[in-house]
Every structure is written in C-alpha cells, then in structure tokens.
C-alpha positions in Angstrom: 9.0 18.9 45.9 5.7 20.4 45.2 6.3 21.5 41.6 4.3 19.7 38.9 6.3 18.5 35.9 5.3 20.1 32.5 3.1 17.8 30.5 2.6 18.8 26.9 -1.0 18.5 25.6 -1.3 16.1 22.7 -4.5 15.7 20.8 -5.5 12.0 20.8 -7.2 12.3 17.4 -5.2 15.0 15.4 -1.6 14.6 16.6 -0.5 13.7 13.1 -1.6 17.0 11.6 1.3 18.9 13.2 4.1 17.7 10.8 4.0 16.6 7.2 6.0 13.5 7.9 3.4 12.4 10.4 0.7 13.0 7.8 2.7 10.9 5.3 3.0 8.1 7.9 -0.7 8.1 8.6 -1.6 8.2 4.9 0.6 5.1 4.4 -1.1 3.4 7.3 -4.6 4.3 6.0 -3.8 3.0 2.5 -3.6 -0.6 3.9 -7.3 -0.4 4.5 -8.0 -0.2 0.8 -5.7 -3.2 0.2 -7.8 -5.1 2.8 -11.0 -4.0 1.1 -9.7 -5.3 -2.3 -8.8 -8.6 -0.6 -12.4 -8.9 0.5 -13.5 -8.2 -3.0 -11.3 -11.1 -4.2 -12.7 -13.4 -1.6 -16.2 -12.4 -2.6 -15.3 -13.2 -6.2 -14.2 -16.7 -5.2 -17.5 -17.2 -3.3 -19.5 -16.1 -6.4 -17.4 -18.4 -8.5 -18.3 -21.3 -6.2 -22.0 -20.4 -6.5 -22.1 -21.0 -10.2 -21.8 -19.3 -13.6 -24.7 -16.9 -13.2 -23.5 -15.5 -9.8 -19.9 -15.1 -11.1 -21.1 -13.3 -14.3 -23.1 -11.0 -12.1 -20.0 -10.3 -10.0 -18.0 -9.5 -13.1 -20.7 -7.1 -14.3 -20.6 -5.4 -11.0 -16.8 -5.0 -11.3 -17.3 -3.5 -14.8 -19.8 -0.9 -13.6 -18.6 2.7 -13.2 -18.5 2.2 -9.4 -16.4 -0.9 -9.7 -14.0 0.8 -12.1 -13.7 3.8 -9.7 -13.1 1.4 -6.8 -10.3 -0.3 -8.7 -8.7 3.1 -9.6 -8.8 4.3 -6.0 -7.3 1.0 -4.8 -4.6 1.2 -7.5 -3.7 4.7 -6.5 -3.5 3.8 -2.8 -1.5 0.6 -3.6 1.0 2.6 -5.6 1.3 5.2 -2.9 1.7 2.5 -0.2 4.4 0.7 -2.2 6.3 3.8 -3.1 6.3 5.1 0.4 7.5 1.8 1.8 10.3 1.6 -0.8 11.4 5.1 0.1 11.6 4.4 3.8 13.4 1.0 3.3 16.9 2.4 3.7 16.0 3.7 7.2 14.2 0.5 8.2 16.7 -2.0 6.7 20.2 -0.5 6.3 22.5 -2.8 4.5 26.1 -2.9 5.7 29.0 -4.2 3.7 32.2 -4.3 5.7 32.5 -1.0 7.6 30.3 1.0 5.3 26.6 1.2 4.6 25.0 0.8 1.1 23.7 4.1 -0.1 19.9 4.7 0.4 19.5 5.5 -3.3 20.9 2.1 -4.3 18.5 0.2 -1.9 15.5 2.2 -3.1 16.6 1.8 -6.8 17.0 -2.0 -6.3 13.4 -2.2 -4.9 12.0 -0.2 -7.8 13.9 -2.2 -10.3 12.7 -5.5 -8.8 9.2 -4.2 -8.8 9.4 -3.3 -12.5 10.9 -6.7 -13.5 8.4 -8.7 -11.5 5.5 -6.6 -12.9 6.6 -7.2 -16.4 7.0 -10.9 -15.8 3.5 -11.1 -14.4 2.1 -9.2 -17.4 4.0 -11.5 -19.7 2.7 -14.6 -18.0 -0.8 -13.2 -18.1 -0.6 -12.7 -21.9 -0.7 -8.9 -21.9 2.3 -8.8 -24.3 
C-alpha cells in the first residue's frame, strides 16, 4: 500500500501542557530536584562541620539569612507537594487486595497521612520541640 499512516505531532518539550494531570505529574517530578538541592545543602553542612567551628558557624549564618530562609520555605513547599501527590497516587500504584476485594483508595491514602502525622510528631518529640 502506498498510504502513509497518520502520525500525530507531539511536542518534545511542551507535551505535558495539554492536560492538567500531565502538568501535575511533571510538577511532582520537578519537585524532586529541590529535595536533591536540599540534600546537597546538608552535605555542605557536614563538610563545613568537618572544617571547624568557624566554618560551621558561617554556614549556620548563611542558613539564617533571608535567602537561606526563603530556600528552606521553597523546599518545604515542594516537599509537602511531592509527599501529598505521592500519597494521593498510592492507591493506583499499590492496590491492596484482601480476599476478592480491594481496599478502598481513601483508606490507603488516609493510612499514609496518619503514619506521616504520627512519625512527624515522634520526630518532633525526640528533637525536643514539645
């Protein structure tokens, strides 16, 4: 046959702008970059700690600056979005079957949020925040 099959044009750089669920997916994927940046900040803190008291105090002062506080707030917002979006997609990624029926998605998501709250409170308690 001489007919060419139809090939739909797909943009290589903006394909995710077509549907909101694709945009949410890409946002979740991009938020992991801020988590990686924060991990690098922690590694830098360990390096400064190994260099002595003066270097570490300079590092702490940099973290206490307006730029450092803004960085932490942005990373916190991205981390919360990343966590919440993964919890909300968990029933699709990890369906739990008991017998012949599946556990409701709301129960799975609620269990994740409940565990998150309990673990967060335990960490705050161990850190002396209470």
